[in-house]
Backbone bond lengths (Angstrom), bond angles and torsions (degrees), N, CA, C in turn:
res aa  C-N    CA-C-N  psi(-1)  N-CA   C-N-CA  omega(-1)  CA-C   N-CA-C  phi
1 M - - - 1.460 - - 1.519 111.48 -
2 A 1.328 116.43 -44.96 1.460 120.34 -178.46 1.513 111.47 -64.29
3 D 1.348 116.88 -42.51 1.458 119.86 -177.99 1.515 111.22 -65.04
4 A 1.353 115.34 -40.57 1.460 118.87 -179.43 1.519 110.72 -64.32
5 Q 1.331 115.22 -38.94 1.459 119.00 -179.07 1.521 111.85 -67.23
6 H 1.312 116.97 -28.24 1.458 120.09 -172.49 1.525 113.14 -89.94
7 E 1.332 116.45 7.47 1.455 119.65 -177.58 1.536 112.24 -63.50
8 S 1.344 116.69 -21.76 1.464 118.99 -179.58 1.520 111.95 -65.37
9 G 1.329 117.37 -20.43 1.452 120.57 179.72 1.509 114.25 81.43
10 S 1.322 118.01 2.88 1.453 121.46 179.89 1.524 109.73 -87.10
11 P 1.343 118.43 127.30 1.474 119.94 179.90 1.526 111.12 -58.39
12 L 1.319 116.02 138.04 1.467 122.15 -174.44 1.516 110.03 -137.28
13 L 1.336 116.22 134.00 1.454 121.65 169.67 1.518 107.27 -110.67
14 A 1.336 117.23 116.54 1.466 122.94 179.15 1.515 108.94 -105.83
15 I 1.342 116.28 134.71 1.458 121.41 -175.49 1.524 109.31 -128.69
16 D 1.321 115.42 122.59 1.463 123.10 175.97 1.518 107.12 -109.84
17 A 1.347 116.12 100.06 1.463 121.63 -170.52 1.515 110.97 -104.24
18 G 1.327 116.14 95.30 1.451 121.41 177.19 1.505 111.97 -105.83
19 Q 1.332 116.30 174.49 1.450 120.18 -178.93 1.525 111.82 -73.77
20 T 1.312 117.12 -28.48 1.462 121.06 -179.91 1.520 111.36 -77.66
21 G 1.326 117.52 -35.36 1.460 121.89 179.63 1.519 110.27 -172.96
22 I 1.327 116.26 158.00 1.463 122.32 176.49 1.524 108.17 -110.18
23 K 1.318 116.65 119.56 1.454 122.33 -179.50 1.523 109.18 -107.13
24 T 1.320 115.86 138.79 1.461 119.90 178.38 1.521 109.68 -128.40
25 R 1.317 115.29 150.74 1.468 121.62 174.27 1.517 109.11 -137.79
26 L 1.315 115.71 121.02 1.458 122.22 175.46 1.527 107.88 -98.77
27 L 1.327 115.38 115.99 1.466 121.36 178.27 1.522 108.22 -103.81
28 R 1.327 115.81 119.98 1.466 121.18 -179.33 1.519 110.21 -89.10
29 A 1.311 115.35 166.43 1.461 120.89 -177.52 1.523 112.45 -62.75
30 D 1.342 117.19 -26.28 1.470 119.54 -179.07 1.525 112.49 -84.76
31 G 1.336 116.68 3.67 1.456 120.79 178.15 1.508 114.98 93.06
32 S 1.323 117.73 -8.71 1.466 120.34 178.49 1.527 109.82 -74.56
33 A 1.332 116.59 158.11 1.463 120.88 -175.90 1.519 110.41 -138.10
34 H 1.323 115.66 151.50 1.464 121.99 174.80 1.522 108.93 -136.20
35 D 1.334 117.02 125.07 1.453 122.69 -178.54 1.521 110.67 -105.74
36 D 1.338 115.77 146.99 1.461 122.37 174.05 1.516 109.20 -135.29
37 L 1.339 115.37 160.73 1.463 121.68 177.95 1.521 109.06 -132.14
38 F 1.341 116.21 132.78 1.456 122.53 -179.63 1.524 109.98 -128.41
39 A 1.330 115.44 168.36 1.466 120.61 177.29 1.527 110.14 -60.78
40 G 1.337 115.97 151.31 1.446 121.23 -174.41 1.516 115.15 -69.52
41 V 1.328 114.75 166.97 1.458 122.41 179.25 1.529 109.85 -70.66
42 L 1.315 116.16 136.92 1.464 122.39 171.40 1.525 106.46 -98.57
43 T 1.332 116.07 104.41 1.467 119.89 -171.02 1.529 113.50 -73.50
44 D 1.340 116.90 -10.41 1.465 118.92 176.94 1.526 111.93 -93.14
45 R 1.338 116.78 9.49 1.461 121.18 178.60 1.527 109.59 -126.48
46 P 1.332 117.78 157.80 1.475 119.94 -178.97 1.525 111.43 -54.69
47 L 1.329 115.14 137.35 1.469 120.08 -176.77 1.516 112.79 -78.19
48 L 1.342 117.60 -34.38 1.458 120.49 -170.31 1.529 111.92 -55.91
49 T 1.307 117.06 -49.60 1.458 119.97 -178.31 1.518 111.65 -62.09
50 Q 1.322 116.54 -41.00 1.459 120.14 179.90 1.529 111.26 -64.64
51 L 1.318 117.01 -43.69 1.462 120.52 -177.11 1.525 112.33 -70.76
52 T 1.324 117.31 -41.78 1.460 119.33 179.94 1.530 110.88 -68.05
53 S 1.317 116.89 -32.98 1.466 119.77 176.52 1.522 110.54 -63.21
54 V 1.324 116.67 -39.43 1.468 120.85 178.28 1.522 110.25 -66.48
55 V 1.327 117.01 -42.41 1.469 119.93 178.58 1.529 110.15 -59.35
56 E 1.315 116.21 -46.45 1.466 120.19 -179.60 1.522 111.06 -61.28
57 S 1.322 117.13 -42.86 1.470 120.54 -179.73 1.525 111.41 -67.96
58 A 1.313 116.45 -40.26 1.465 120.31 -178.47 1.520 112.17 -66.91
59 L 1.326 116.34 -29.62 1.463 120.47 -176.56 1.532 113.30 -97.12
60 R 1.326 116.50 -6.64 1.470 119.46 -173.65 1.531 111.77 -58.63
61 S 1.307 116.15 -40.90 1.460 118.91 -178.07 1.530 112.62 -103.99
62 A 1.335 116.25 8.55 1.466 119.60 -178.67 1.517 110.67 -78.78
63 D 1.317 114.72 151.03 1.454 119.36 178.82 1.528 112.11 -100.93
64 V 1.354 116.11 11.89 1.452 120.67 -179.79 1.527 108.52 -151.49
65 A 1.314 116.29 143.76 1.459 120.98 175.49 1.535 108.29 -94.02
66 P 1.328 118.05 130.66 1.464 119.36 -178.93 1.521 111.27 -72.01
67 L 1.317 116.78 142.80 1.449 120.60 174.65 1.518 111.07 -82.66
68 T 1.332 115.95 -24.07 1.466 121.67 179.20 1.519 109.17 -129.22
69 V 1.344 116.63 137.40 1.463 121.84 172.10 1.518 107.76 -125.48
70 T 1.324 116.89 127.23 1.457 121.69 177.71 1.523 109.66 -111.82
71 F 1.313 115.97 144.75 1.460 122.25 -178.11 1.532 109.99 -131.09
72 G 1.322 116.53 126.70 1.455 122.47 164.65 1.519 106.04 -112.39
73 V 1.350 117.83 116.01 1.463 120.56 -164.65 1.526 112.06 -126.14
74 S 1.321 116.58 126.63 1.459 121.68 171.83 1.527 109.22 -70.27
75 G 1.330 116.30 139.18 1.455 120.45 177.89 1.512 114.17 82.48
76 L 1.333 118.21 5.00 1.470 121.00 -179.83 1.528 110.45 -69.59
77 T 1.332 116.75 130.80 1.460 120.40 178.99 1.527 112.79 -116.49
78 D 1.331 118.15 -25.13 1.466 121.08 -177.55 1.529 108.26 -140.12
79 A 1.326 115.50 92.84 1.467 120.02 -177.04 1.516 111.56 -63.98
80 D 1.331 117.59 -37.45 1.466 120.90 -178.99 1.530 111.09 -61.48
81 A 1.338 115.66 -50.49 1.460 119.57 -177.85 1.521 111.49 -65.24
82 E 1.328 116.70 -40.31 1.465 119.94 -178.22 1.524 110.27 -67.61
83 A 1.340 116.96 -40.80 1.461 119.96 179.51 1.521 111.26 -64.12
84 Q 1.329 117.12 -41.55 1.472 120.74 178.17 1.528 110.45 -61.21
85 A 1.332 115.91 -45.40 1.470 119.79 -178.46 1.522 111.38 -66.11
86 L 1.301 116.91 -38.62 1.470 120.57 -179.84 1.527 110.96 -66.46
87 L 1.314 117.06 -44.65 1.464 120.48 -176.93 1.525 111.31 -64.99
88 Q 1.324 116.15 -27.63 1.464 120.27 -179.09 1.524 113.48 -90.10
89 H 1.323 117.65 -7.66 1.461 120.57 -175.40 1.533 110.70 -77.74
90 P 1.342 117.78 142.03 1.470 120.55 179.70 1.526 114.17 -57.84
91 A 1.335 117.86 -27.47 1.461 120.36 179.55 1.520 112.11 -62.59
92 L 1.339 116.64 -21.55 1.460 120.91 -178.55 1.524 112.31 -109.17
93 D 1.323 116.66 22.34 1.468 119.84 172.88 1.531 108.97 -57.71
94 G 1.297 116.50 134.39 1.464 120.27 -178.79 1.511 113.43 91.77
95 V 1.317 117.72 -12.92 1.464 121.84 176.17 1.524 108.86 -83.10
96 D 1.320 116.82 127.96 1.469 121.07 -177.24 1.522 112.83 -91.01
97 R 1.328 116.39 -24.09 1.467 119.45 -171.56 1.523 110.13 -144.52
98 V 1.336 115.89 136.89 1.451 122.02 176.98 1.529 108.22 -127.72
99 V 1.333 115.87 131.36 1.459 121.56 177.17 1.528 107.24 -122.53
100 V 1.337 116.68 124.49 1.461 121.27 -173.37 1.517 109.97 -128.18
101 T 1.341 116.29 135.49 1.458 121.24 176.91 1.520 109.82 -152.91
102 H 1.300 116.03 170.07 1.464 121.67 173.66 1.523 108.37 -72.48
103 D 1.334 117.03 151.98 1.466 118.66 -177.07 1.517 113.31 -69.76
104 S 1.328 118.47 -11.64 1.467 119.50 173.27 1.527 110.48 -63.70
105 V 1.334 117.31 -33.55 1.463 121.40 179.60 1.529 110.85 -69.95
106 T 1.337 116.16 -46.42 1.467 118.53 179.79 1.519 111.41 -68.80
107 S 1.340 117.74 -32.70 1.469 120.09 174.70 1.519 109.95 -62.83
108 F 1.323 116.23 -45.14 1.465 120.15 -179.94 1.526 110.83 -59.94
109 L 1.320 116.32 -50.48 1.459 120.07 -178.26 1.521 111.72 -62.09
110 G 1.327 116.23 -37.67 1.452 119.28 179.38 1.510 112.78 -67.71
111 V 1.325 116.43 -33.67 1.463 120.35 -176.06 1.528 112.37 -87.63
112 L 1.346 117.14 -49.43 1.471 120.63 -172.85 1.516 114.60 -110.06
113 G 1.322 118.49 -11.75 1.458 118.87 -176.94 1.522 110.28 64.46
114 D 1.340 117.68 -127.75 1.457 121.84 -176.56 1.526 113.91 -95.40
115 Q 1.331 118.44 13.10 1.457 120.47 179.80 1.526 111.22 -75.15
116 N 1.337 115.79 152.32 1.457 120.66 166.90 1.522 108.71 -75.40
117 G 1.326 116.05 145.29 1.458 118.87 178.35 1.506 111.99 153.96
118 A 1.323 115.57 -158.86 1.473 121.63 -178.72 1.515 109.37 -136.98
119 V 1.319 115.49 143.09 1.459 121.69 175.54 1.520 108.55 -125.69
120 V 1.328 114.89 126.94 1.465 121.56 174.67 1.521 107.31 -104.49
121 A 1.323 116.16 120.11 1.467 121.60 178.40 1.525 107.24 -111.04
122 A 1.329 116.36 107.73 1.461 121.44 -172.59 1.519 111.16 -122.30
123 G 1.327 114.86 104.92 1.458 121.89 173.57 1.513 108.01 -124.84
124 T 1.337 117.33 -125.82 1.461 120.15 173.30 1.522 110.14 -57.51
125 G 1.326 115.98 -46.06 1.460 122.98 171.84 1.515 108.87 -108.11
126 V 1.315 116.77 -174.48 1.463 119.70 176.51 1.513 109.20 -148.58
127 V 1.315 116.01 141.76 1.453 120.92 173.64 1.528 107.13 -146.66
128 T 1.323 114.37 144.40 1.461 121.07 179.38 1.515 108.86 -121.16
129 L 1.323 115.98 138.12 1.458 120.63 176.91 1.520 108.72 -126.49
130 G 1.321 115.22 132.05 1.455 121.35 175.52 1.515 110.05 -113.82
131 V 1.312 116.17 141.81 1.464 121.65 177.91 1.520 108.90 -131.13
132 G 1.321 116.03 123.10 1.448 122.04 176.15 1.513 111.20 -109.67
133 P 1.330 117.48 -169.74 1.467 120.07 -177.37 1.524 114.18 -61.79
134 E 1.336 116.99 -30.75 1.462 119.74 -173.21 1.521 114.42 -118.20
135 H 1.333 117.58 -27.98 1.455 118.46 -175.39 1.516 110.86 -150.20
136 S 1.326 114.87 175.11 1.457 121.27 -178.46 1.524 109.52 -128.24
137 A 1.325 116.27 164.98 1.456 120.94 179.63 1.518 110.00 -149.79
138 R 1.313 115.17 139.25 1.457 121.56 173.82 1.519 108.95 -97.66
139 V 1.323 116.20 138.07 1.460 121.85 177.58 1.522 108.20 -124.86
140 D 1.318 116.63 124.57 1.458 124.61 -178.05 1.530 110.33 60.45
141 G 1.311 116.66 -155.88 1.447 119.51 -168.39 1.518 110.95 80.75
142 W 1.335 115.86 26.85 1.468 120.48 -174.35 1.520 112.77 -95.00
143 G 1.322 117.11 18.93 1.456 119.91 174.07 1.516 113.24 88.31
144 Y 1.318 114.93 165.20 1.461 119.69 -171.78 1.527 113.21 -71.97
145 I 1.340 118.76 -19.41 1.461 120.21 179.33 1.526 111.20 -84.52
146 M 1.333 116.99 -41.03 1.472 121.11 -173.02 1.526 113.69 -106.43
147 G 1.310 118.68 -9.39 1.452 119.09 -174.05 1.506 112.94 -164.05
148 D 1.356 115.79 -133.50 1.470 123.17 -178.35 1.523 111.76 59.68
149 A 1.332 116.34 39.26 1.465 121.19 -177.88 1.527 110.95 -65.06
150 G 1.316 116.08 127.05 1.456 121.93 -179.96 1.513 113.91 90.60
151 S 1.334 117.83 -0.56 1.463 121.62 -178.07 1.519 111.77 -75.63
152 G 1.339 115.24 175.65 1.455 119.68 175.16 1.519 111.48 -60.34
153 Y 1.328 116.89 -40.36 1.472 120.04 176.83 1.523 109.94 -62.77
154 W 1.319 116.78 -46.12 1.472 122.12 -178.72 1.524 110.46 -58.97
155 I 1.330 116.65 -43.41 1.470 120.95 178.41 1.525 110.43 -65.61
156 G 1.339 116.50 -45.88 1.457 119.93 179.58 1.512 111.96 -62.21
157 R 1.322 116.99 -41.24 1.463 121.53 178.40 1.537 110.13 -62.61
158 A 1.320 117.03 -42.57 1.465 120.37 178.23 1.528 111.47 -64.87
159 A 1.328 116.44 -35.36 1.466 120.60 178.47 1.525 111.21 -65.58
160 L 1.344 116.24 -45.88 1.464 120.33 179.38 1.527 110.73 -63.62
161 D 1.322 115.93 -40.09 1.463 120.86 177.15 1.530 110.40 -60.71
162 A 1.328 116.42 -43.64 1.463 120.68 -178.73 1.521 111.50 -64.31
163 V 1.337 116.32 -38.30 1.457 120.13 179.25 1.526 110.50 -64.35
164 M 1.318 116.53 -44.45 1.459 118.98 -178.56 1.521 112.00 -71.03
165 R 1.311 117.65 -29.58 1.468 120.52 173.74 1.534 109.97 -66.28
166 A 1.313 115.25 -42.04 1.473 118.41 177.11 1.523 110.91 -64.75
167 F 1.335 115.65 -40.04 1.471 121.18 179.65 1.526 110.86 -60.51
168 D 1.352 116.72 -40.43 1.456 121.80 -179.50 1.512 113.70 -77.95
169 G 1.350 116.25 -20.28 1.456 119.71 -171.72 1.512 112.59 93.17
170 R 1.342 117.36 7.53 1.465 121.03 178.45 1.520 112.79 -84.83
171 G 1.328 116.89 -13.18 1.451 120.05 -176.38 1.514 111.44 -144.62
172 P 1.320 116.88 171.43 1.470 121.34 -177.09 1.524 112.13 -71.21
173 A 1.322 115.26 155.79 1.463 121.09 176.18 1.523 109.98 -64.25
174 T 1.314 116.19 149.34 1.460 121.62 -178.92 1.524 110.27 -149.70
175 A 1.315 115.59 147.30 1.456 120.66 176.53 1.525 111.51 -68.10
176 L 1.324 117.51 -11.17 1.459 120.81 175.99 1.527 111.32 -62.89
177 T 1.316 117.36 -23.68 1.462 120.27 179.86 1.525 110.96 -59.82
178 A 1.321 116.64 -45.16 1.468 119.95 179.93 1.517 111.56 -63.80
179 V 1.328 116.48 -35.05 1.459 120.51 178.27 1.530 110.36 -64.95
180 M 1.310 116.04 -44.47 1.461 119.67 -179.80 1.530 111.10 -66.40
181 Q 1.338 116.69 -36.15 1.461 119.57 -179.44 1.520 113.19 -71.94
182 E 1.321 117.57 -16.90 1.453 119.48 173.37 1.528 110.61 -64.49
183 R 1.321 116.36 -32.17 1.459 120.76 177.86 1.529 111.49 -90.82
184 W 1.317 116.20 -43.17 1.463 121.83 -177.99 1.532 109.38 -129.30
185 P 1.313 117.62 90.77 1.469 120.43 -178.14 1.527 113.08 -56.34
186 D 1.323 116.71 -37.45 1.456 120.86 178.77 1.528 108.77 -94.63
187 L 1.334 116.88 100.09 1.452 120.50 -175.29 1.528 112.68 -64.96
188 E 1.310 117.41 -27.48 1.459 119.52 -178.69 1.531 112.13 -66.18
189 S 1.312 117.53 -27.84 1.462 120.08 -179.52 1.525 112.89 -101.36
190 A 1.339 116.83 -1.20 1.468 120.17 -175.15 1.523 112.02 -59.07
191 Y 1.335 116.87 -40.90 1.468 118.92 -175.18 1.524 112.24 -64.88
192 T 1.329 117.40 -34.42 1.463 118.76 179.32 1.519 111.10 -70.35
193 L 1.322 116.68 -37.44 1.468 120.45 178.64 1.525 110.85 -67.78
194 L 1.317 116.32 -39.28 1.462 119.64 179.41 1.521 111.11 -67.89
195 Q 1.297 116.88 -43.65 1.469 120.03 -179.36 1.525 112.21 -63.79
196 A 1.326 116.54 -29.77 1.463 120.45 -179.43 1.522 112.55 -83.61
197 S 1.332 117.61 -9.91 1.461 120.97 -176.60 1.524 111.59 -72.80
198 H 1.323 117.67 136.57 1.460 121.57 176.21 1.520 111.14 -76.20
199 D 1.330 117.41 -14.29 1.462 122.14 -175.87 1.520 110.31 -119.47
200 R 1.326 116.63 37.61 1.467 119.51 -170.57 1.528 113.67 -68.13
201 V 1.345 117.70 -29.17 1.466 118.27 179.70 1.526 110.44 -64.18
202 R 1.322 116.47 -48.42 1.467 118.91 179.14 1.517 111.19 -68.70
203 T 1.337 117.27 -32.81 1.459 120.04 177.69 1.520 110.17 -62.02
204 V 1.325 116.82 -47.31 1.468 120.13 178.35 1.521 110.19 -62.16
205 A 1.334 117.49 -45.09 1.466 120.54 -178.93 1.517 112.70 -64.02
206 S 1.339 117.11 -23.72 1.466 119.76 -179.39 1.525 112.72 -65.87
207 F 1.323 116.82 -14.66 1.463 120.15 178.26 1.528 112.46 -84.74
208 A 1.324 117.45 -4.28 1.469 119.69 -179.66 1.522 111.21 -68.07
209 A 1.328 117.15 -44.41 1.475 119.52 -177.60 1.526 112.64 -62.39
210 P 1.358 120.13 -48.13 1.456 118.49 176.77 1.528 112.79 -65.06
211 T 1.320 118.03 -28.39 1.465 119.91 175.53 1.520 110.48 -64.41
212 A 1.341 116.05 -44.37 1.464 120.09 178.10 1.526 110.68 -63.74
213 A 1.346 117.21 -39.81 1.462 120.61 179.69 1.521 111.13 -64.59
214 L 1.321 117.25 -42.35 1.462 120.40 179.42 1.526 111.32 -69.93
215 A 1.339 116.57 -32.10 1.460 119.28 175.14 1.522 110.33 -63.71
216 A 1.320 116.52 -42.45 1.464 120.06 177.69 1.524 111.86 -63.11
217 A 1.342 115.75 -28.05 1.461 120.61 179.39 1.525 112.38 -85.73
218 G 1.343 116.83 -5.93 1.453 120.09 173.76 1.516 116.65 104.93
219 D 1.329 118.75 3.96 1.465 119.15 177.59 1.525 108.78 -62.91
220 E 1.342 116.41 121.45 1.464 120.39 -171.37 1.521 112.44 -64.33
221 V 1.319 117.47 -37.87 1.461 119.79 179.47 1.527 110.41 -66.61
222 A 1.302 117.02 -44.27 1.461 120.99 178.98 1.528 111.10 -64.45
223 V 1.330 116.85 -38.68 1.465 120.66 177.26 1.524 110.17 -60.76
224 R 1.321 116.64 -45.61 1.463 120.37 179.98 1.531 111.04 -60.47
225 I 1.319 117.02 -45.08 1.471 120.68 -179.68 1.522 110.38 -60.47
226 C 1.320 116.96 -45.74 1.466 120.72 -177.71 1.529 111.83 -66.73
227 R 1.325 116.91 -38.14 1.464 119.38 177.91 1.531 111.30 -67.39
228 E 1.322 116.08 -38.64 1.463 119.08 177.63 1.527 110.58 -66.49
229 A 1.318 116.93 -38.06 1.464 120.34 176.46 1.527 110.35 -61.92
230 A 1.314 116.55 -44.71 1.467 120.45 179.04 1.523 111.37 -60.59
231 G 1.336 116.23 -38.68 1.456 119.70 178.67 1.521 111.92 -64.47
232 E 1.328 116.86 -39.48 1.463 120.10 177.67 1.525 111.53 -65.34
233 L 1.319 116.36 -41.39 1.462 120.55 -179.55 1.528 110.83 -67.09
234 A 1.322 116.69 -38.79 1.465 120.50 178.00 1.531 111.09 -66.77
235 L 1.322 116.55 -39.14 1.462 119.87 177.85 1.523 110.58 -61.17
236 A 1.321 117.13 -41.02 1.459 120.28 178.22 1.524 110.87 -63.02
237 A 1.325 117.12 -43.17 1.467 120.69 -178.71 1.524 111.62 -64.53
238 T 1.322 117.25 -47.67 1.468 120.26 -177.33 1.527 111.06 -69.44
239 T 1.324 116.79 -31.88 1.469 119.40 175.11 1.517 110.60 -64.90
240 A 1.332 116.73 -43.46 1.463 120.77 179.53 1.524 111.42 -60.80
241 L 1.327 116.83 -40.54 1.467 120.39 177.93 1.527 111.06 -65.01
242 R 1.315 116.19 -40.85 1.461 120.46 -177.01 1.528 112.14 -67.84
243 V 1.315 117.15 -48.03 1.468 119.16 -173.02 1.525 112.73 -74.95
244 T 1.320 118.50 -15.56 1.467 120.87 177.26 1.529 112.19 -99.49
245 D 1.333 116.59 3.66 1.467 120.71 -178.57 1.526 111.48 55.65
246 A 1.318 116.05 38.48 1.465 120.61 177.80 1.524 109.52 -66.29
247 P 1.324 118.00 148.98 1.468 119.98 179.76 1.519 111.88 -62.08
248 A 1.327 116.35 158.61 1.460 121.14 -175.83 1.520 112.26 -58.78
249 D 1.337 116.30 -33.03 1.467 119.86 -178.30 1.523 111.69 -98.67
250 A 1.320 116.66 29.34 1.469 121.07 -179.32 1.519 110.67 -61.12
251 A 1.332 115.22 154.86 1.464 121.75 -179.88 1.528 110.33 -81.51
252 V 1.324 115.76 146.42 1.462 122.30 176.72 1.521 107.85 -127.67
253 G 1.319 115.72 127.10 1.459 121.14 177.37 1.512 110.29 -118.66
254 A 1.308 116.31 146.49 1.462 122.28 179.82 1.521 108.51 -134.35
255 V 1.324 117.02 118.77 1.455 121.42 -177.07 1.521 110.08 -134.03
256 G 1.306 115.26 162.82 1.458 121.22 178.88 1.516 111.97 109.18
257 G 1.332 114.60 161.63 1.451 120.70 -173.99 1.506 115.21 -60.06
258 V 1.320 118.48 -29.89 1.464 121.05 -179.69 1.530 110.77 -59.30
259 F 1.325 116.81 -36.54 1.459 120.24 -178.47 1.529 112.53 -78.48
260 G 1.325 116.99 3.03 1.454 119.67 170.55 1.519 112.28 -68.71
261 S 1.327 116.43 -16.86 1.470 121.65 174.74 1.518 109.46 -80.53
262 E 1.322 117.20 119.31 1.458 120.85 179.10 1.520 111.02 -62.78
263 L 1.331 116.57 -35.86 1.464 120.01 178.61 1.521 110.37 -62.68
264 I 1.318 117.08 -46.66 1.467 120.33 -179.33 1.515 110.75 -65.67
265 R 1.327 117.04 -44.85 1.470 119.55 -179.38 1.529 111.34 -61.27
266 S 1.313 117.08 -45.11 1.468 120.33 -179.07 1.511 111.67 -65.53
267 A 1.337 116.31 -44.55 1.461 119.62 -179.97 1.530 110.77 -65.77
268 F 1.313 117.01 -36.30 1.465 122.04 175.96 1.530 110.50 -60.87
269 Q 1.317 116.86 -49.18 1.466 120.17 -178.62 1.523 111.29 -64.61
270 D 1.320 117.42 -39.47 1.465 120.28 178.68 1.523 110.78 -62.21
271 A 1.326 116.60 -42.31 1.460 120.31 -177.91 1.525 111.11 -69.25
272 V 1.340 117.72 -38.26 1.461 120.47 177.29 1.528 110.11 -65.29
273 R 1.329 116.81 -43.11 1.469 120.21 -179.63 1.520 111.70 -62.99
274 T 1.321 117.26 -33.97 1.458 120.12 178.18 1.517 110.94 -62.03
275 A 1.328 117.19 -40.66 1.461 121.50 -178.90 1.532 112.71 -85.17
276 C 1.331 116.65 -34.10 1.473 122.02 -175.99 1.526 108.53 -134.18
277 P 1.318 117.34 80.88 1.470 121.22 -172.35 1.528 115.24 -58.48
278 D 1.321 117.80 -28.13 1.468 120.62 -176.20 1.530 113.97 -94.93
279 A 1.322 116.88 0.17 1.469 119.57 179.94 1.519 110.16 -61.12
280 R 1.337 116.26 144.78 1.462 122.04 -178.45 1.528 109.98 -108.27
281 F 1.320 116.65 123.30 1.463 120.28 175.18 1.526 107.83 -87.47
282 V 1.326 115.41 124.32 1.457 119.79 -174.01 1.518 109.99 -124.21
283 P 1.330 117.07 146.06 1.471 119.86 175.30 1.515 110.07 -72.12
284 P 1.319 117.95 153.26 1.463 120.30 -179.89 1.520 112.62 -63.21
285 I 1.325 115.88 137.80 1.457 120.59 171.74 1.525 109.19 -68.05
286 G 1.324 115.23 -39.57 1.454 121.82 -179.40 1.522 109.56 -158.45
287 S 1.308 116.61 -154.74 1.458 121.84 -178.84 1.527 110.39 -114.95
288 G 1.342 115.98 -179.23 1.444 120.05 175.87 1.510 112.54 -61.13
289 L 1.330 116.98 -26.49 1.462 120.00 178.28 1.529 109.99 -69.12
290 E 1.329 116.90 -42.44 1.473 119.19 174.21 1.525 110.34 -62.76
291 G 1.334 115.74 -34.71 1.453 119.32 176.59 1.516 112.35 -64.31
292 A 1.338 116.93 -36.73 1.469 120.51 177.37 1.517 110.37 -66.21
293 V 1.325 117.43 -34.31 1.465 121.26 175.15 1.532 109.62 -66.06
294 A 1.342 115.86 -47.46 1.469 120.42 -178.24 1.516 112.39 -63.85
295 L 1.318 117.51 -26.38 1.462 122.05 -178.67 1.524 111.65 -54.93
296 A 1.314 117.04 -33.31 1.462 120.76 -177.48 1.523 112.81 -67.04
297 G 1.330 117.00 -17.80 1.454 119.30 -174.04 1.517 115.94 -112.69
298 L 1.329 118.75 10.69 1.459 119.80 179.78 1.527 110.98 -69.07
299 G 1.312 115.69 139.13 1.457 120.12 179.64 1.517 111.94 -80.91
300 A 1.319 115.59 164.33 1.460 121.75 -176.74 1.525 112.59 -66.47
301 Q 1.325 117.94 -19.08 1.458 121.53 -178.10 1.524 113.05 -98.88
302 H 1.304 117.24 1.48 1.463 120.01 -178.18 1.529 110.36 -66.00
303 P 1.351 118.54 141.05 1.470 120.68 179.86 1.521 114.14 -56.64
304 L 1.326 117.79 -20.94 1.466 121.28 179.19 1.522 113.51 -88.08
305 R 1.336 116.95 -3.45 1.461 120.52 -171.74 1.529 113.08 -55.79
306 E 1.336 116.55 -34.47 1.475 119.96 -178.07 1.520 112.70 -73.74
307 R 1.330 118.02 -5.09 1.451 120.97 -173.82 1.522 113.56 -104.23
308 F 1.325 118.80 5.64 1.449 119.95 175.05 1.522 110.56 -139.42
309 T 1.328 114.65 158.40 1.458 121.78 176.35 1.508 109.59 -111.41
310 D 1.324 116.18 130.79 1.464 122.71 -177.01 1.526 108.12 -123.08
311 L 1.329 116.39 108.78 1.465 121.61 -176.54 1.526 111.20 -118.39
312 T 1.329 115.28 142.05 1.464 121.00 173.78 1.529 108.41 -126.91
313 R 1.329 114.09 157.20 1.467 119.76 179.13 1.527 110.05 -75.23
């Protein structure tokens, strides 16, 4: 996908900015590429400074200035305003074109390319994008306070809740208690320490991986949490297919660290098949970074066209 997109010979910097990490790819006119990795987006802070800092770092050692920069960004709420601000920022002097979208779009393009279907991208947060013959729809991705059902944060939050229920006697015992005590030996004071943390979203999400591991080992509480997460993710996928009028045999992709759990992936697929028996589960064509590259080449009639802003000087 990346090579095909770069046939124009125009230097391109593609940026896939997620909460877990920001990946960049500089494609030069001769077809060579250079990738970098940076710390993830903090969605509770202004995006402009974070994104321009990444551009500056990615280009610091480059021997060419890109004519086009594409951004797929977690937490993006106003692509038009962000694109205008980016194009006017000194960090992008010499850049002729800026394309900005939510990372659900770049995830979709990276996973399914131009196919109709739905892609669930579940890491610290989660967002689902569906694309049908005529239009597209976003499902969830509304952040850890209002949404992100089934995400790493959602799983971690459920794990912490289960531990404190067990501690109080409101819920069954779970091996998750020992995991939580590795970070906070005194459970009674854990909530104050977590609330005071500047990095509490990632801290909560960090409990998702041990929850999945304990579920695989048979801990009943962890199994329940993981199955409920899978159900939420499947509901998002089937909703996206329904509201976009996707064909019955539409493709379904699932990416992100949450799907590293075999239990979650299997339960997710079972739940999707129950609602959409003919849906096809397909392996990713590429990643969100490849999707950020492909973003530069979408046509004006593409069903995703309304979901990104494309500005030139």
